[in-house]
Wavefront OBJ file of the C-alpha trace (Angstrom):
o trace
v -39.537 -28.684 -15.322
v -41.539 -25.627 -16.181
v -40.421 -22.026 -15.947
v -43.005 -21.298 -13.333
v -41.461 -24.092 -11.238
v -38.107 -22.248 -10.992
v -37.053 -19.331 -8.987
v -33.820 -18.578 -10.812
v -31.372 -19.893 -13.454
v -27.579 -19.555 -13.350
v -25.235 -19.694 -16.416
v -21.773 -20.642 -15.555
v -18.591 -21.587 -17.431
v -14.999 -20.746 -17.814
v -13.851 -17.180 -19.163
v -14.474 -16.758 -23.004
v -17.004 -19.715 -23.259
v -19.811 -17.545 -24.559
v -21.950 -16.960 -21.459
v -22.869 -13.380 -22.287
v -24.379 -14.099 -25.800
v -26.322 -17.031 -24.389
v -27.674 -15.147 -21.478
v -29.012 -12.384 -23.585
v -31.011 -14.782 -25.882
v -32.262 -16.773 -22.868
v -33.452 -13.542 -21.133
v -35.391 -12.711 -24.274
v -37.073 -16.129 -24.231
v -37.910 -16.138 -20.488
v -38.783 -12.413 -20.038
v -35.807 -12.313 -17.790
v -33.298 -9.833 -16.384
v -29.640 -10.602 -15.785
v -27.744 -10.436 -12.604
v -23.890 -10.179 -12.743
v -22.073 -13.240 -11.386
v -18.564 -12.025 -11.958
v -16.653 -10.706 -8.811
v -14.643 -8.136 -10.833
v -17.449 -6.736 -13.074
v -18.909 -5.050 -9.974
v -16.141 -2.485 -10.247
v -16.350 0.783 -12.207
v -13.568 1.584 -14.643
v -12.762 -2.083 -14.996
v -14.504 -2.748 -18.318
v -12.323 -4.101 -21.108
v -10.131 -6.326 -18.789
v -13.225 -7.871 -17.228
v -15.054 -8.398 -20.591
v -18.022 -6.392 -19.096
v -20.957 -6.366 -21.346
v -21.652 -3.096 -23.278
v -24.860 -1.261 -23.528
v -25.118 -2.203 -27.191
v -24.632 -5.814 -26.360
v -27.294 -5.859 -23.701
v -30.097 -5.840 -26.387
v -32.376 -3.971 -24.055
v -32.197 -6.576 -21.288
v -31.867 -5.094 -17.752
v -28.613 -5.954 -16.090
v -28.029 -5.755 -12.320
v -24.839 -5.290 -10.189
v -22.461 -4.051 -12.866
v -20.138 -1.199 -12.035
v -21.508 -0.645 -8.479
v -18.249 -0.183 -6.631
v -15.303 2.250 -6.954
v -11.957 0.600 -7.789
v -10.709 1.542 -4.369
v -13.396 -0.243 -2.494
v -13.471 -3.796 -1.144
v -16.079 -6.265 -1.829
v -16.906 -9.618 -0.214
v -18.867 -12.717 -1.169
v -21.047 -12.059 1.961
v -22.033 -8.533 0.459
v -22.587 -10.101 -2.970
v -24.839 -12.851 -1.423
v -27.069 -10.172 0.131
v -27.247 -7.905 -2.875
v -28.135 -10.724 -5.369
v -30.820 -12.204 -3.015
v -32.344 -8.789 -2.877
v -32.218 -8.531 -6.728
v -33.755 -11.971 -7.112
v -36.756 -10.925 -4.994
v -36.913 -7.577 -6.753
v -36.958 -9.103 -10.354
v -39.474 -11.746 -9.290
v -41.717 -9.184 -7.778
v -41.931 -7.461 -11.222
v -43.062 -10.692 -12.851
v -39.665 -11.140 -14.564
v -37.281 -14.080 -14.378
v -33.827 -13.676 -12.788
v -30.704 -15.163 -14.508
v -27.497 -15.039 -12.855
v -24.478 -15.048 -15.314
v -20.851 -15.290 -14.507
v -17.687 -17.390 -13.726
v -17.249 -16.749 -10.033
v -18.346 -20.105 -8.714
v -18.257 -19.342 -4.940
v -20.315 -16.192 -5.429
v -23.020 -17.911 -7.325
v -23.064 -21.000 -5.003
v -23.230 -18.698 -1.920
v -26.480 -17.092 -3.298
v -28.253 -20.346 -4.300
v -27.352 -22.360 -1.095
v -27.567 -21.720 2.596
v -23.996 -20.439 2.819
v -23.381 -18.531 6.147
v -20.463 -16.216 6.649
v -18.943 -15.060 9.950
v -18.382 -11.477 8.810
v -17.178 -9.926 12.063
v -16.772 -6.165 12.186
v -13.413 -5.206 10.722
v -10.911 -3.938 13.177
v -9.135 -1.299 11.163
v -6.279 -1.003 13.681
v -5.650 -4.704 13.549
v -5.794 -4.807 9.815
v -3.294 -1.880 9.633
v -1.012 -3.945 11.916
v -1.271 -7.006 9.562
v -0.272 -4.865 6.550
v 2.588 -3.245 8.564
v 3.881 -6.744 9.516
v 3.531 -7.841 5.833
v 5.763 -4.864 4.646
v 8.333 -5.893 7.339
v 8.406 -9.781 6.870
v 7.024 -10.263 3.397
v 4.168 -12.486 1.958
v 5.989 -15.826 2.503
v 6.297 -15.217 6.279
v 2.632 -14.137 6.476
v 1.569 -17.243 4.659
v 3.600 -19.471 6.925
v 1.992 -17.756 9.825
v -1.464 -18.636 8.389
v -0.205 -22.185 7.758
v 0.417 -22.697 11.480
v -2.929 -21.307 12.562
v -5.179 -22.674 9.721
v -3.201 -25.136 7.520
v -6.243 -26.159 5.414
v -6.951 -22.615 4.377
v -3.316 -21.908 3.721
v -3.236 -24.777 1.208
v -5.907 -23.046 -0.816
v -4.295 -19.523 -0.840
v -1.212 -18.528 -2.791
v 1.314 -16.677 -0.665
v 1.213 -13.704 -3.020
v -2.585 -13.301 -2.660
v -1.858 -11.251 0.463
v -5.391 -9.848 0.741
v -6.855 -13.344 1.236
v -3.988 -14.421 3.558
v -4.643 -11.296 5.801
v -8.318 -11.815 5.735
v -7.912 -15.528 6.794
v -5.530 -14.414 9.599
v -8.040 -11.831 10.830
v -10.688 -14.456 11.015
v -8.709 -17.112 12.903
v -7.009 -14.665 15.276
v -9.876 -12.347 16.029
v -12.838 -14.741 16.071
v -10.977 -17.948 16.994
v -12.506 -19.811 14.184
v -10.508 -21.057 11.346
v -11.781 -20.189 7.858
v -11.634 -23.832 6.917
v -13.682 -24.878 9.841
v -16.263 -22.279 9.112
v -16.621 -23.396 5.517
v -17.173 -26.996 6.754
v -20.247 -25.661 8.496
v -21.713 -24.349 5.367
v -24.958 -26.068 4.403
v -25.688 -27.549 1.117
v -29.402 -26.844 1.296
v -30.649 -25.077 -1.811
v -32.709 -21.842 -1.020
v -34.084 -21.477 -4.499
v -35.677 -23.826 -6.961
v -32.892 -23.427 -9.561
v -31.133 -24.806 -12.487
v -27.357 -24.215 -13.197
v -26.429 -24.381 -16.855
v -22.761 -24.579 -17.847
v -20.974 -23.828 -21.094
v -17.759 -25.463 -22.089
v -15.791 -26.619 -25.105
v -12.638 -28.566 -26.053
v -9.862 -27.368 -23.840
v -7.474 -26.490 -26.660
v -10.121 -24.392 -28.418
v -11.028 -22.758 -25.223
v -7.410 -21.649 -24.701
v -7.204 -20.414 -28.246
v -10.311 -18.469 -27.741
v -8.799 -16.902 -24.515
v -5.688 -16.023 -26.177
v -7.558 -14.281 -28.957
v -9.762 -12.463 -26.520
v -6.633 -11.000 -24.764
v -5.378 -9.795 -28.195
v -8.765 -8.133 -28.818
v -8.766 -6.471 -25.361
v -5.517 -4.880 -26.210
v -6.953 -3.613 -29.481
v -10.019 -2.213 -27.701
v -7.710 -0.203 -25.325
v -6.895 -2.309 -22.354
v -3.588 -0.513 -21.933
v -5.238 2.800 -21.622
v -7.869 1.532 -19.275
v -5.123 0.037 -16.900
v -2.922 3.158 -17.237
v -5.745 5.365 -16.107
v -5.925 3.338 -12.872
v -2.211 3.218 -12.556
v -1.818 7.026 -12.897
v -4.347 7.416 -10.095
v -1.933 5.377 -8.016
v -4.762 2.742 -7.392
v -2.801 -0.230 -6.019
v -2.791 -2.770 -3.230
v -6.570 -3.111 -3.580
v -8.813 -5.870 -4.516
v -9.817 -4.536 -8.033
v -6.450 -4.223 -9.559
v -5.366 -7.686 -8.411
v -7.679 -9.006 -11.108
v -6.321 -10.812 -14.101
v -5.830 -8.270 -16.899
v -4.752 -5.625 -14.503
v -2.028 -6.908 -12.284
v -0.109 -8.085 -15.396
v -0.302 -4.682 -17.148
v 0.511 -2.955 -13.805
v 3.805 -4.820 -13.859
v 4.506 -3.384 -17.355
v 3.731 0.098 -16.309
v 5.882 -0.334 -13.081
v 8.785 -1.231 -15.406
v 9.067 -4.743 -14.221
v 8.593 -6.396 -17.547
v 8.171 -5.786 -21.264
v 4.740 -5.490 -22.766
v 5.220 -8.850 -24.671
v 5.943 -10.458 -21.244
v 2.986 -8.968 -19.673
v 0.671 -10.016 -22.433
v 1.989 -13.590 -22.370
v 1.565 -13.595 -18.580
v -2.059 -12.386 -18.929
v -2.885 -15.100 -21.430
v -1.333 -17.780 -19.293
v -3.054 -16.550 -16.049
v -6.372 -16.478 -17.999
v -5.954 -19.981 -19.164
v -5.084 -21.164 -15.685
v -8.082 -19.345 -14.296
v -10.335 -20.973 -16.759
v -9.094 -24.321 -15.565
v -9.695 -23.405 -11.959
v -13.213 -22.350 -12.779
v -14.028 -25.652 -14.468
v -12.697 -27.655 -11.571
v -14.744 -25.584 -9.138
v -17.889 -25.998 -11.165
v -17.474 -29.636 -11.534
v -16.574 -30.412 -8.045
v -18.830 -27.981 -6.121
v -21.953 -27.505 -8.197
v -24.584 -29.662 -10.020
v -24.151 -28.297 -13.539
v -26.018 -29.362 -16.711
v -23.276 -28.760 -19.326
v -23.651 -27.646 -22.847
v -21.121 -27.482 -25.673
v -20.440 -23.852 -26.629
v -19.714 -24.781 -30.161
v -23.322 -26.051 -30.667
v -24.344 -22.430 -31.081
v -26.700 -20.247 -29.065
v -29.839 -21.251 -31.072
v -29.406 -25.019 -30.378
v -28.318 -24.531 -26.720
v -31.356 -22.274 -26.111
v -33.639 -24.867 -27.621
v -32.131 -27.653 -25.380
v -32.518 -25.502 -22.278
v -36.050 -24.640 -22.933
v -36.870 -28.332 -23.757
v -35.096 -29.330 -20.491
l 1 2 3 4 5 6 7 8 9 10 11 12 13 14 15 16 17 18 19 20 21 22 23 24 25 26 27 28 29 30 31 32 33 34 35 36 37 38 39 40 41 42 43 44 45 46 47 48 49 50 51 52 53 54 55 56 57 58 59 60 61 62 63 64 65 66 67 68 69 70 71 72 73 74 75 76 77 78 79 80 81 82 83 84 85 86 87 88 89 90 91 92 93 94 95 96 97 98 99 100 101 102 103 104 105 106 107 108 109 110 111 112 113 114 115 116 117 118 119 120 121 122 123 124 125 126 127 128 129 130 131 132 133 134 135 136 137 138 139 140 141 142 143 144 145 146 147 148 149 150 151 152 153 154 155 156 157 158 159 160 161 162 163 164 165 166 167 168 169 170 171 172 173 174 175 176 177 178 179 180 181 182 183 184 185 186 187 188 189 190 191 192 193 194 195 196 197 198 199 200 201 202 203 204 205 206 207 208 209 210 211 212 213 214 215 216 217 218 219 220 221 222 223 224 225 226 227 228 229 230 231 232 233 234 235 236 237 238 239 240 241 242 243 244 245 246 247 248 249 250 251 252 253 254 255 256 257 258 259 260 261 262 263 264 265 266 267 268 269 270 271 272 273 274 275 276 277 278 279 280 281 282 283 284 285 286 287 288 289 290 291 292 293 294 295 296 297 298 299 300 301 302 303 304 305
């Protein structure tokens, strides 16, 4: 397959697998520009905890959809889908090659395939009522309510993920369509001529890399980054529910010691990596490469492929 036969390439993989370094070199080889494929890197002020690429690391390669939202704003996969498709057209119109890079499988899949979302207009009064009910009965009761209305979706959402629970309740109660039923209607037809390249490594090595990355984040100032958000009283929003922020919030709230928060952060990151790999393997046709082979060899294999 030749470069001119492709519309877009996606580079996916679990956290800490080396996607950023590979994407920069591939973009240089393909005259490409990079589109963020991480659901949390779209937020301003969330830099260290999301492992957001720095200006120096970009190597002159243009990057799109980084730091486009305030930490207090919500962001949906439907909005991401629209923005990325616009970016793909924009980049290709310049004669450049779009490369989507990230670990949020659903976001990337929603761009490349004919995913459709029933994004009904948000009823702010109804949403306020849901959150009032949540404060009165607690997350377990809200999750149980969802389980009665849409059991398949409830199975996929943890009771403590109240934002997603409420979103699913809104959908089934206001539109009459269960989220799980809507997802079954999603097409699998590709909208672009694309390749999905994945990075992975031995599980124990990956987990060790994740642990070391967390230690490095703390050295780089993760505590100060999270404290700045915490002092602004930014809470109960999508951004600070991200791994790396919710754990440190618990520390600043006096709910645990820093050592406990750090260990929880490492554990949650490892579990997230496992979920990422499961999603990519079950939902996407990925051509896998071993991260430990090194960027040069992987680039050569990709270009040969």
